[in-house]
DOGU-937039 format. One record per residue: residue in one letter; x, y, z of N, C-alpha, C in turn. Coordinates in pm, whole numbers, padded with zeros to 5 digits, always signed. Layout:
! DOGU-937039
AXYZXYZXYZ
...
END
This chain:
! DOGU-937039
M+00574-00370+00246+00555-00247+00319+00691-00193+00354
L+00726-00075+00300+00860-00023+00321+00863+00127+00323
K+00957+00180+00393+00984+00323+00391+01035+00363+00254
H+00979+00473+00199+01025+00523+00070+01157+00594+00091
G+01260+00552+00020+01396+00593+00052+01433+00734+00012
L+01377+00791-00095+01428+00917-00146+01351+01039-00097
V+01238+01017-00036+01160+01132+00010+01152+01127+00161
A+01234+01205+00228+01244+01199+00373+01186+01324+00436
A+01068+01365+00390+01006+01484+00447+00970+01462+00593
V+00937+01338+00626+00904+01305+00763+00963+01170+00796
A+00979+01141+00924+01026+01009+00964+00915+00908+00946
V+00951+00785+00911+00853+00680+00885+00887+00559+00970
L+00787+00504+01035+00808+00384+01115+00764+00263+01038
L+00853+00167+01021+00818+00039+00962+00764-00048+01074
L+00640-00089+01062+00580-00170+01166+00633-00313+01158
S+00729-00346+01239+00786-00480+01235+00691-00582+01293
S+00603-00538+01378+00502-00628+01434+00399-00543+01504
A+00288-00606+01542+00187-00532+01616+00242-00485+01750
H+00335-00563+01807+00396-00521+01934+00474-00392+01916
T+00541-00378+01802+00617-00256+01775+00525-00135+01779
W+00403-00154+01723+00307-00043+01725+00281+00002+01867
A+00257-00093+01956+00225-00058+02094+00340+00017+02160
Q+00463-00024+02129+00578+00045+02187+00585+00190+02144
T+00552+00218+02019+00567+00355+01969+00469+00450+02034
Q+00360+00398+02088+00262+00487+02148+00317+00556+02273
T+00419+00496+02336+00477+00556+02455+00586+00657+02420
Q+00624+00662+02294+00733+00751+02253+00677+00885+02204
T+00598+00948+02290+00531+01071+02250+00629+01184+02223
Q+00748+01174+02281+00845+01280+02260+00906+01273+02121
N+00887+01164+02051+00947+01149+01919+00855+01065+01832
K+00739+01118+01805+00638+01042+01730+00685+01013+01588
L+00681+00888+01553+00715+00845+01420+00589+00797+01351
I+00576+00833+01225+00454+00801+01153+00453+00656+01109
P+00352+00579+01145+00345+00439+01101+00328+00432+00949
H+00391+00334+00890+00375+00311+00747+00284+00190+00730
L+00160+00216+00696+00061+00110+00680+00036+00086+00532
E+00054-00038+00490+00029-00071+00350-00113-00030+00311
M-00130+00021+00192-00260+00073+00151-00366-00035+00140
D-00326-00157+00105-00422-00265+00082-00438-00358+00201
M-00407-00312+00321-00420-00399+00438-00562-00451+00453
T-00575-00574+00498-00705-00634+00521-00757-00593+00658
G-00886-00617+00680-00943-00590+00810-00876-00670+00919
Q-00839-00795+00889-00772-00879+00987-00637-00821+01027
E-00566-00764+00930-00436-00704+00960-00453-00581+01049
Y-00554-00501+01022-00581-00386+01110-00622-00434+01250
S-00703-00539+01253-00754-00589+01379-00641-00634+01471
Q-00537-00693+01413-00425-00743+01493-00354-00629+01565
I-00351-00512+01502-00289-00397+01568-00383-00340+01674
L-00509-00324+01639-00605-00266+01733-00629-00356+01854
N-00611-00486+01838-00635-00580+01948-00536-00564+02062
L-00426-00493+02038-00326-00477+02142-00369-00380+02251
I-00474-00304+02224-00520-00206+02324-00658-00245+02372
A-00693-00200+02490-00822-00237+02549-00938-00171+02477
T-00912-00050+02427-01018+00025+02361-00958+00117+02256
P-01026+00140+02146-00975+00234+02045-00957+00375+02097
D-01013+00408+02213-00997+00542+02268-00850+00576+02290
D-00767+00474+02309-00625+00499+02328-00562+00565+02207
F-00623+00547+02090-00573+00607+01968-00645+00737+01934
N-00767+00750+01981-00850+00861+01936-00821+00993+02007
G-00750+00988+02117-00729+01111+02191-00847+01140+02282
A-00868+01264+02314-00970+01300+02413-01111+01297+02357
H-01125+01312+02226-01260+01324+02170-01304+01195+02104
D-01431+01183+02085-01489+01067+02017-01527+01111+01876
N-01461+01053+01776-01490+01092+01638-01603+01011+01576
G-01668+00927+01656-01785+00853+01607-01754+00722+01539
L-01628+00685+01530-01592+00565+01455-01597+00437+01537
K-01620+00449+01668-01621+00329+01751-01726+00228+01707
L-01840+00277+01660-01945+00184+01618-01904+00110+01491
V-01827+00175+01404-01778+00108+01283-01674+00003+01320
L-01586+00038+01413-01484-00056+01458-01547-00178+01525
K-01650-00154+01605-01718-00263+01672-01785-00356+01571
M-01853-00298+01472-01918-00377+01368-01815-00459+01291
G-01704-00395+01252-01604-00463+01172-01539-00578+01245
K-01514-00560+01374-01456-00668+01454-01551-00786+01463
R-01679-00758+01480-01776-00867+01490-01790-00938+01355
N-01783-00863+01247-01788-00922+01113-01673-01022+01094
L-01552-00984+01138-01437-01072+01127-01449-01192+01221
D-01501-01168+01341-01519-01278+01436-01618-01380+01381
W-01721-01332+01315-01821-01423+01258-01758-01508+01148
L-01680-01445+01062-01612-01519+00956-01521-01627+01016
K-01446-01591+01117-01356-01688+01181-01435-01801+01245
F-01546-01769+01310-01627-01870+01376-01682-01970+01274
I-01727-01919+01161-01778-02007+01055-01667-02100+01006
N-01550-02044+00980-01439-02126+00928-01385-02225+01030
D-01389-02187+01158-01343-02278+01263-01428-02404+01268
N-01550-02395+01216-01641-02509+01218-01655-02576+01082
R-01560-02550+00993-01561-02611+00860-01429-02683+00833
D-01433-02780+00743-01309-02846+00704-01235-02757+00604
E-01113-02798+00571-01027-02717+00486-01085-02687+00349
H-01168-02775+00300-01221-02762+00165-01342-02670+00156
H-01398-02631+00268-01520-02551+00265-01508-02418+00340
K-01385-02379+00371-01366-02250+00437-01389-02137+00336
I-01428-02021+00384-01455-01907+00297-01360-01793+00330
S-01339-01706+00232-01243-01597+00247-01298-01470+00186
L-01261-01358+00243-01302-01228+00189-01206-01178+00083
S-01092-01245+00066-00991-01196-00027-00973-01292-00144
S-00952-01232-00262-00922-01307-00383-00864-01210-00484
A-00801-01263-00587-00744-01175-00689-00853-01092-00756
A-00970-01152-00773-01077-01084-00847-01145-00974-00767
T-01130-00977-00634-01205-00881-00552-01119-00767-00499
Q-00992-00759-00542-00908-00647-00500-00959-00518-00563
I-00970-00414-00483-01030-00289-00531-00928-00203-00605
G-00819-00170-00541-00722-00079-00600-00766+00066-00585
N-00669+00154-00574-00696+00299-00561-00613+00374-00664
P-00666+00385-00787-00589+00447-00896-00557+00594-00869
I-00451+00640-00929-00410+00779-00915-00516+00874-00969
E-00593+00827-01068-00699+00911-01126-00815+00932-01030
T-00839+00835-00942-00951+00844-00847-00900+00808-00708
P-00830+00899-00641-00772+00871-00510-00877+00835-00406
R-00834+00764-00305-00920+00732-00192-00918+00850-00095
L-01034+00901-00061-01047+01013+00033-01120+00964+00157
Y-01065+00993+00274-01135+00949+00394-01105+01038+00514
N-01206+01055+00595-01201+01117+00726-01323+01066+00801
P-01340+01097+00929-01454+01042+01002-01590+01068+00938
S-01610+01188+00887-01740+01220+00827-01768+01133+00704
I-01666+01118+00618-01682+01035+00498-01705+00890+00536
I-01627+00841+00631-01638+00700+00673-01776+00672+00730
L-01824+00759+00818-01955+00738+00880-02067+00745+00777
K-02057+00837+00682-02159+00848+00577-02162+00720+00494
N-02045+00671+00454-02040+00549+00374-02090+00428+00454
Y-02057+00426+00582-02101+00316+00669-02253+00315+00682
Q-02311+00432+00707-02457+00439+00723-02529+00402+00594
D-02475+00445+00481-02535+00409+00352-02528+00258+00330
L-02416+00198+00369-02401+00053+00349-02493-00026+00441
I-02497+00013+00567-02581-00059+00663-02727-00058+00620
A-02769+00050+00555-02908+00058+00508-02938-00045+00400
Q-02832-00097+00334-02851-00193+00225-02829-00338+00268
V-02763-00358+00380-02730-00494+00424-02857-00572+00457
P-02869-00697+00412-02986-00779+00445-03007-00789+00596
D-03131-00789+00637-03163-00792+00780-03103-00914+00850
S-03097-01027+00779-03046-01149+00842-02899-01137+00877
I-02825-01056+00803-02684-01032+00833-02671-00916+00931
K-02749-00811+00908-02743-00693+00993-02773-00726+01139
T-02870-00813+01163-02906-00850+01300-02788-00909+01375
V-02707-00985+01305-02593-01050+01369-02478-00952+01391
I-02438-00877+01288-02319-00794+01299-02341-00674+01390
L-02466-00631+01405-02494-00519+01495-02542-00565+01631
G-02552-00697+01648-02599-00753+01773-02486-00793+01865
T-02525-00857+01977-02426-00902+02076-02445-01048+02112
G-02540-01114+02047-02568-01253+02081-02466-01348+02022
S-02496-01476+02034-02406-01578+01981-02402-01571+01829
L-02291-01611+01772-02273-01605+01627-02324-01735+01564
P-02400-01726+01456-02448-01847+01388-02333-01923+01325
V-02337-02055+01333-02231-02136+01276-02238-02140+01125
N-02353-02110+01068-02370-02103+00923-02430-01967+00885
P-02383-01908+00777-02439-01778+00734-02584-01796+00691
P-02667-01692+00710-02809-01700+00673-02834-01685+00524
V-02728-01665+00447-02737-01651+00301-02632-01744+00240
T-02625-01746+00110-02523-01829+00045-02383-01779+00081
D-02285-01867+00069-02147-01827+00098-02105-01709+00011
E-02144-01713-00115-02105-01606-00206-02164-01473-00163
E-02291-01472-00126-02355-01348-00083-02297-01302+00050
F-02269-01397+00137-02210-01363+00267-02076-01293+00247
C-01994-01345+00158-01862-01285+00133-01874-01149+00065
T-01973-01134-00022-01993-01005-00089-02021-00895+00013
W-02114-00923+00105-02145-00824+00207-02031-00813+00308
G-01967-00925+00337-01855-00923+00431-01742-00836+00383
R-01713-00840+00253-01607-00756+00198-01643-00609+00207
K-01768-00575+00178-01811-00436+00186-01803-00383+00329
L-01848-00464+00422-01842-00424+00563-01697-00412+00610
D-01614-00505+00565-01474-00504+00605-01402-00380+00550
H-01442-00335+00433-01380-00216+00377-01406-00094+00465
E-01529-00080+00515-01559+00034+00603-01482+00022+00734
Y-01467-00102+00782-01388-00125+00902-01242-00085+00878
Q-01188-00121+00763-01051-00086+00729-01029+00066+00735
M-01124+00140+00677-01110+00286+00674-01119+00345+00815
A-01211+00291+00896-01224+00341+01033-01098+00308+01114
A-01044+00189+01094-00923+00149+01166-00804+00233+01120
R-00794+00257+00991-00680+00333+00939-00682+00476+00993
W-00800+00539+00991-00808+00675+01046-00773+00673+01195
T-00824+00575+01268-00799+00565+01410-00650+00554+01440
L-00581+00476+01358-00438+00456+01379-00354+00577+01336
M-00405+00655+01242-00327+00766+01188-00367+00901+01245
E-00472+00906+01324-00527+01034+01367-00428+01119+01447
N-00343+01056+01523-00246+01132+01604-00127+01180+01524
Y-00125+01153+01393-00009+01187+01311-00045+01278+01193
L-00156+01348+01204-00205+01427+01091-00110+01539+01053
S-00045+01601+01149+00045+01711+01114+00163+01660+01032
G+00217+01545+01069+00324+01486+00990+00276+01439+00854
M+00156+01383+00851+00100+01337+00724+00073+01454+00631
A+00044+01572+00686+00022+01690+00602+00149+01727+00526
Q+00264+01705+00588+00390+01738+00522+00419+01642+00406
R+00355+01529+00405+00379+01432+00298+00315+01470+00166
K+00252+01584+00161+00199+01626+00031+00313+01657-00066
T+00436+01664-00017+00549+01679-00107+00563+01556-00198
Q+00503+01443-00158+00511+01321-00236+00397+01308-00338
D+00305+01402-00337+00189+01395-00427+00235+01421-00571
V+00232+01316-00653+00285+01326-00790+00175+01336-00894
R+00054+01367-00852-00056+01374-00949-00036+01486-01050
G+00016+01600-01006+00039+01709-01099+00133+01668-01210
Y+00245+01606-01174+00340+01558-01275+00274+01454-01365
Y+00201+01361-01306+00139+01252-01382+00047+01306-01491
F-00041+01397-01454-00140+01445-01550-00079+01541-01653
L+00013+01626-01611+00073+01719-01706+00171+01650-01800
A+00245+01550-01749+00344+01482-01832+00279+01403-01945
K+00156+01357-01924+00091+01279-02029-00003+01363-02116
D-00005+01494-02091-00087+01585-02172-00008+01628-02296
P-00048+01585-02415+00029+01619-02535+00025+01767-02570
N-00068+01841-02511-00083+01983-02543-00040+02074-02429
V+00041+02019-02338+00073+02094-02217+00144+02226-02249
Q+00235+02228-02343+00306+02352-02372+00211+02457-02428
A+00128+02418-02523+00035+02513-02583-00063+02566-02479
E-00110+02479-02392-00207+02521-02291-00144+02619-02191
L-00025+02588-02144+00039+02674-02045+00084+02806-02105
Q+00127+02803-02229+00168+02929-02294+00048+03011-02338
G-00065+02947-02358-00187+03020-02395-00286+03026-02280
W-00234+03052-02163-00313+03046-02039-00440+03132-02045
S-00428+03252-02095-00543+03345-02094-00658+03296-02181
K-00632+03204-02271-00737+03154-02359-00811+03034-02300
L-00763+02984-02188-00824+02866-02126-00947+02907-02046
D-01043+02817-02036-01160+02844-01952-01120+02836-01806
L-01203+02891-01718-01169+02902-01577-01149+02767-01510
Q-01230+02667-01546-01217+02536-01484-01084+02472-01521
T-01043+02485-01648-00915+02431-01692-00801+02502-01621
Q-00811+02634-01606-00708+02709-01535-00698+02662-01389
K-00812+02639-01329-00814+02593-01189-00745+02458-01176
T-00778+02366-01266-00720+02232-01262-00569+02238-01283
L-00526+02313-01383-00383+02323-01413-00307+02392-01300
T-00372+02489-01236-00309+02555-01121-00283+02454-01010
E-00380+02368-00984-00363+02265-00881-00247+02172-00916
Y-00235+02134-01042-00126+02046-01084+00010+02113-01063
L+00019+02241-01099+00145+02313-01085+00183+02332-00939
V+00085+02357-00854+00111+02370-00711+00164+02237-00657
E+00105+02126-00700+00151+01994-00657+00296+01971-00701
M+00330+02013-00823+00468+01998-00869+00562+02088-00791
C+00516+02204-00750+00597+02292-00667+00632+02224-00535
Y+00534+02157-00475+00559+02086-00350+00657+01972-00369
N+00665+01913-00487+00763+01808-00512+00905+01862-00498
S+00922+01989-00527+01055+02051-00521+01088+02101-00382
T+00988+02155-00313+01013+02213-00182+00883+02220-00104
Y+00891+02192+00025+00774+02207+00109+00763+02353+00149
S+00672+02425+00085+00660+02569+00111+00514+02611+00096
D+00468+02692+00188+00332+02745+00178+00322+02852+00070
N+00434+02883+00006+00434+02986-00098+00404+02930-00237
C+00380+02801-00248+00363+02741-00381+00248+02805-00458
L+00136+02827-00392+00023+02889-00461+00058+03031-00505
V+00135+03100-00423+00178+03236-00458+00272+03232-00577
L+00365+03139-00577+00462+03127-00687+00394+03097-00819
V+00297+03009-00814+00223+02977-00936+00142+03098-00981
G+00081+03168-00885+00005+03289-00918+00091+03396-00982
E+00212+03411-00934+00303+03509-00993+00340+03471-01135
A+00361+03342-01159+00395+03296-01294+00279+03321-01390
I+00156+03305-01339+00039+03332-01423+00032+03481-01457
T+00052+03564-01357+00048+03709-01378+00155+03755-01477
Q+00272+03692-01470+00383+03732-01557+00384+03657-01690
N+00282+03575-01711+00271+03496-01835+00394+03406-01855
K+00437+03343-01744+00553+03253-01749+00517+03116-01690
V+00397+03070-01721+00349+02944-01663+00427+02826-01716
F+00452+02824-01846+00525+02711-01904+00668+02707-01852
E+00729+02824-01834+00864+02828-01780+00866+02773-01637
L+00762+02805-01560+00752+02752-01424+00741+02600-01427
Y+00659+02549-01518+00642+02405-01534+00776+02338-01565
Q+00853+02397-01655+00983+02341-01691+01080+02344-01573
R+01066+02443-01488+01153+02453-01371+01123+02341-01271
Y+00995+02308-01255+00957+02206-01158+00968+02065-01215
L+00972+02052-01345+00964+01921-01409+01073+01824-01365
P+01201+01860-01360+01305+01763-01323+01282+01700-01186
A+01250+01780-01086+01231+01727-00951+01110+01634-00945
S+01002+01671-01013+00883+01587-01013+00908+01455-01084
K+00981+01462-01196+01012+01339-01269+01102+01248-01187
N+01201+01304-01121+01289+01224-01036+01212+01157-00924
L+01117+01230-00865+01036+01173-00758+00952+01058-00812
W+00886+01080-00926+00804+00975-00987+00890+00852-01015
D+01004+00871-01079+01090+00758-01115+01140+00682-00993
S+01159+00754-00882+01213+00690-00762+01119+00584-00707
F+00990+00597-00733+00894+00498-00685+00909+00363-00756
F+00975+00362-00871+00983+00241-00952+01125+00188-00968
S+01220+00248-00901+01360+00209-00921+01414+00133-00801
I+01505+00039-00827+01575-00032-00721+01668+00067-00652
Q+01648+00086-00524+01721+00190-00452+01837+00136-00370
Q+01842+00005-00352+01951-00057-00279+01977-00194-00340
N+02096-00215-00394+02129-00341-00460+02175-00448-00360
R+02146-00573-00392+02201-00685-00319+02338-00720-00378
N+02419-00789-00300+02550-00830-00352+02563-00981-00367
D+02451-01053-00349+02457-01199-00357+02377-01256-00474
V+02331-01170-00562+02256-01217-00679+02353-01274-00781
Q+02321-01390-00835+02404-01456-00936+02330-01456-01069
W+02388-01387-01166+02326-01380-01299+02439-01374-01402
K+02510-01486-01415+02629-01486-01499+02626-01592-01609
H+02593-01714-01572+02613-01825-01664+02499-01840-01765
N+02379-01813-01723+02264-01826-01812+02184-01697-01808
P+02177-01626-01920+02106-01496-01920+01958-01508-01890
E+01906-01628-01894+01763-01646-01869+01734-01683-01724
E+01839-01698-01642+01819-01738-01504+01895-01646-01409
M+01825-01589-01315+01887-01512-01208+01868-01587-01078
H+01977-01617-01008+01972-01696-00886+01988-01606-00763
V+01904-01630-00663+01913-01558-00536+01915-01661-00424
P+02015-01659-00338+02018-01755-00226+01902-01729-00131
F+01854-01835-00068+01744-01821+00027+01760-01930+00133
R+01749-01890+00258+01767-01987+00366+01656-02091+00364
D+01695-02216+00362+01599-02327+00360+01516-02324+00488
P+01384-02315+00477+01300-02307+00597+01286-02439+00671
N+01338-02547+00612+01327-02680+00674+01182-02718+00700
N+01097-02676+00611+00955-02706+00620+00904-02717+00477
A+00861-02835+00438+00823-02858+00298+00709-02768+00255
K+00613-02744+00344+00498-02660+00310+00540-02515+00287
V+00626-02465+00374+00674-02327+00361+00763-02314+00238
K+00847-02413+00216+00936-02409+00100+00857-02406-00029
S+00752-02485-00036+00666-02486-00154+00595-02351-00169
Y+00550-02295-00057+00485-02164-00059+00578-02057-00116
L+00704-02060-00075+00802-01962-00123+00831-01979-00271
S+00865-02100-00312+00903-02122-00451+00784-02105-00544
D+00668-02156-00504+00550-02147-00592+00510-02002-00617
N+00521-01918-00516+00477-01780-00531+00586-01688-00585
I+00703-01690-00526+00809-01599-00568+00854-01631-00710
Q+00882-01757-00737+00930-01795-00870+00820-01781-00975
D+00696-01798-00935+00586-01780-01029+00569-01634-01069
E+00597-01543-00976+00578-01401-01004+00699-01339-01072
W+00818-01372-01023+00938-01306-01071+00994-01378-01194
K+00923-01360-01304+00964-01415-01434+00905-01325-01542
W+00975-01320-01654+00927-01236-01765+00971-01299-01897
N+00874-01339-01977+00902-01411-02101+00993-01531-02070
D+01112-01539-02128+01200-01653-02105+01289-01637-01981
W+01290-01518-01922+01370-01495-01803+01294-01534-01677
H+01366-01592-01580+01302-01624-01454+01403-01621-01340
L+01353-01595-01222+01433-01592-01100+01419-01727-01030
L+01530-01778-00978+01530-01904-00906+01581-01883-00765
L+01513-01941-00668+01559-01939-00529+01653-02056-00508
D+01772-02028-00461+01868-02134-00427+01862-02158-00277
F+01784-02258-00237+01769-02285-00094+01898-02344-00037
R+01945-02283+00074+02072-02321+00133+02059-02331+00284
T+02154-02401+00344+02151-02423+00489+02275-02369+00558
D+02366-02301+00486+02487-02251+00552+02453-02129+00637
T+02552-02077+00705+02527-01974+00806+02542-01831+00756
Q+02581-01812+00631+02600-01676+00584+02467-01603+00575
D+02476-01469+00575+02355-01389+00564+02291-01410+00429
M+02161-01425+00427+02086-01443+00303+01939-01420+00334
P+01855-01399+00233+01712-01383+00259+01654-01504+00330
E+01559-01478+00418+01488-01585+00487+01351-01534+00527
V+01262-01626+00554+01128-01589+00599+01111-01632+00744
Q+01053-01545+00824+01024-01574+00963+00875-01550+00987
F+00814-01638+01064+00672-01627+01092+00652-01592+01238
E+00582-01482+01263+00553-01436+01397+00403-01415+01412
P+00340-01472+01513+00196-01454+01531+00158-01307+01544
G+00063-01264+01463+00012-01127+01472+00100-01021+01412
S+00208-01059+01343+00298-00959+01287+00240-00897+01161
T+00282-00774+01133+00249-00709+01008+00356-00746+00907
P+00322-00805+00792+00425-00846+00694+00516-00730+00656
H+00646-00757+00653+00742-00652+00619+00879-00714+00592
V+00968-00633+00536+01108-00668+00519+01191-00568+00600
N+01303-00612+00655+01382-00525+00741+01470-00430+00660
G+01409-00354+00571+01480-00255+00492+01492-00293+00347
L+01516-00194+00261+01537-00221+00120+01658-00312+00103
A+01641-00416+00022+01744-00519+00002+01777-00590+00132
G+01680-00591+00225+01700-00660+00352+01690-00810+00336
N+01721-00881+00443+01725-01027+00438+01609-01096+00510
I+01542-01026+00599+01441-01093+00680+01301-01050+00636
I+01226-01146+00584+01085-01125+00551+01004-01179+00667
T+00929-01094+00733+00845-01137+00844+00701-01148+00798
M+00641-01263+00825+00502-01288+00787+00423-01325+00912
D+00291-01310+00902+00203-01341+01013+00183-01492+01024
D+00221-01549+01136+00208-01693+01155+00063-01736+01170
N-00027-01640+01194-00169-01675+01209-00243-01679+01076
A-00181-01630+00970-00250-01620+00841-00223-01746+00758
P-00327-01812+00709-00311-01934+00629-00234-01906+00500
L-00143-01995+00465-00064-01977+00344-00148-01989+00218
T-00268-02039+00231-00357-02055+00115-00435-01928+00083
E-00432-01827+00173-00505-01704+00150-00441-01625+00036
Y-00525-01562-00047-00473-01483-00158-00380-01373-00109
D-00422-01300-00004-00342-01189+00045-00205-01237+00093
V-00199-01355+00153-00073-01408+00203+00016-01449+00086
Q-00043-01503-00017+00035-01543-00135+00084-01421-00213
W-00001-01320-00226+00042-01198-00295+00151-01127-00215
T+00137-01124-00084+00228-01049+00001+00371-01098-00011
I+00394-01230-00015+00531-01279-00023+00593-01241-00157
R+00513-01232-00261+00561-01189-00392+00603-01042-00386
H+00519-00963-00322+00546-00820-00306+00669-00796-00217
E+00673-00863-00103+00783-00842-00009+00916-00884-00070
F+00915-00985-00157+01041-01024-00221+01090-00913-00313
G+00999-00832-00366+01042-00715-00442+01125-00621-00357
H+01088-00606-00228+01168-00525-00137+01304-00589-00112
V+01309-00722-00106+01437-00792-00090+01531-00758-00206
L+01475-00742-00325+01556-00706-00442+01589-00557-00445
G+01523-00476-00361+01553-00334-00354+01446-00241-00406
F+01331-00294-00447+01221-00210-00495+01147-00146-00378
P+01108-00018-00391+01025+00046-00288+00877+00023-00317
D+00793+00066-00224+00649+00071-00250+00621+00186-00346
C+00510+00177-00418+00476+00287-00509+00331+00330-00487
Y+00307+00382-00367+00179+00445-00337+00203+00566-00250
V+00105+00655-00247+00119+00784-00180+00001+00806-00086
E+00029+00859+00030-00078+00897+00124-00035+01021+00200
F-00125+01118+00210-00095+01240+00284-00225+01301+00333
Y-00213+01392+00428-00330+01460+00484-00345+01596+00418
D-00460+01618+00356-00494+01746+00295-00553+01834+00406
E-00467+01916+00464-00507+01994+00582-00620+02092+00554
P-00616+02167+00443-00725+02263+00419-00862+02196+00408
N-00866+02075+00351-00994+02006+00334-01017+01898+00439
T-00927+01887+00537-00937+01792+00648-00971+01650+00601
V-00896+01603+00502-00923+01470+00448-00791+01402+00415
M-00783+01271+00439-00667+01194+00401-00684+01153+00255
I-00576+01163+00178-00577+01128+00036-00473+01018+00014
S-00511+00913-00055-00416+00806-00084-00448+00745-00219
Y-00342+00702-00288-00359+00640-00419-00235+00558-00454
Q-00255+00466-00547-00146+00382-00598-00107+00433-00736
L+00022+00447-00760+00068+00506-00885+00029+00421-01005
D+00023+00290-00986-00014+00199-01095-00075+00074-01033
I-00206+00059-01041-00272-00053-00974-00242-00186-01040
T-00176-00186-01156-00137-00312-01219+00005-00353-01180
N+00070-00273-01095+00209-00295-01056+00216-00368-00923
L+00297-00474-00919+00313-00558-00800+00353-00480-00676
M+00432-00375-00692+00482-00301-00577+00388-00187-00536
C+00283-00167-00612+00188-00059-00581+00057-00111-00522
S+00010-00225-00569-00127-00267-00540-00139-00418-00535
R-00231-00466-00452-00257-00610-00446-00331-00661-00569
R-00366-00570-00657-00418-00609-00789-00305-00629-00888
G-00183-00588-00850-00073-00580-00944+00009-00706-00959
H+00087-00708-01066+00177-00820-01095+00309-00764-01150
L+00404-00855-01175+00531-00816-01234+00508-00759-01373
K+00586-00657-01407+00570-00591-01537+00705-00581-01607
Q+00700-00540-01733+00822-00519-01810+00917-00424-01738
T+00860-00321-01675+00943-00223-01606+01022-00286-01491
H+00964-00386-01424+01037-00455-01319+01156-00531-01377
F+01130-00603-01486+01239-00677-01548+01350-00582-01594
D+01312-00472-01657+01411-00376-01705+01495-00322-01590
E+01431-00295-01477+01503-00241-01362+01592-00347-01297
V+01544-00472-01291+01626-00580-01238+01749-00600-01327
K+01729-00594-01458+01841-00609-01551+01941-00495-01533
R+01891-00373-01516+01980-00258-01497+02062-00275-01369
A+01996-00320-01261+02063-00327-01132+02153-00449-01119
Y+02113-00561-01180+02184-00686-01155+02238-00755-01281
G+02194-00710-01399+02234-00779-01521+02369-00743-01574
G+02421-00629-01533+02552-00587-01580+02557-00577-01730
S+02652-00642-01791+02669-00638-01937+02604-00756-02006
L+02515-00826-01935+02448-00941-01994+02372-00900-02120
S+02375-00985-02220+02297-00964-02341+02178-01056-02336
I+02061-00998-02310+01940-01080-02295+01847-01046-02410
N+01822-01144-02493+01745-01121-02613+01604-01177-02602
K+01559-01242-02706+01430-01308-02712+01317-01214-02672
G+01319-01094-02729+01209-01001-02708+01213-00927-02576
L+01316-00947-02499+01323-00879-02370+01396-00747-02380
END
């Protein structure tokens, strides 16, 4: 979870911990927009919301109807915890796994606001088995064993948790909608769709021959590209003028460089480290790492980071050290939101309450180490003011820095080589 370095349309707050969130609520004179990872779990949202007595502290004066969803989601998580507290290590259950990550592709963005969330919640509740519904909507004691199989319990638990996540996210972001509206300058969908269209020149130059729906779609793409260049309410007017003057393709060419630069910035190392060693063996890149003095944590770090950061014959190695110089290290704080203290930063903060065996915890350390190397996040979220809906998507759901479904890719290796490989000659198909 990191601030995107090249697009500073608005200030962004990196949530260093749930406590940091609480502090920012008093800074009304200088509201900073929280940066919440797109794939946060319900438990991660819950840790932030638990700092306040009631969600009303976030909702403002009005009730948007989401309190019932938040209440249901919290009870769903409490039930899961209660079940696991009464099981041994070999029989605990989890809502997260590699296979169950949803992802929010750029082609089908996630849209949410209170009306959408409540509609989806009501539709889901109508399908939930009565044996589960009675518990999650009730107030009585929680059963120590689920009334259905573990697999079925987790299936419904994940669905319910997803609605809770959306309600929590809106609740946390509701006071920042005006700032989130300005983030539409980061919307790269127009560039994405037009850049991969092999007939874009012919279509834009032959505008009058296109059907109305195609013209409407292409107009939206061009307006989005205009916003990549400048935040201006005149973008629709500018595109309209280009259409009238039959200069649509010329307009596209004018906006193309800025949109491409923005797109590329999501995938490039923006801040280099100066302690990476990649000299003696072209197949090994060494990065110092402070020895945690804990065998379990050390294994967690090496097993996950070294397993992810490798490509064909090339691999990254953590050099665990105990000296006092600055170097990457991991710190565990109860209830913290996982993060790194800046691009190419040294301190990875993880939640001390989250089991190291959880999929999300294992994926997160792999992702956060990407920030240690200087990679930014590659997802977009902004508020569509005219349609009163939040829009969010991941540029590439197969990419480690975009989505919890993602992994290391050739592009990561190429960028690491560009930033840290220097004049190294790395062959063997790389």
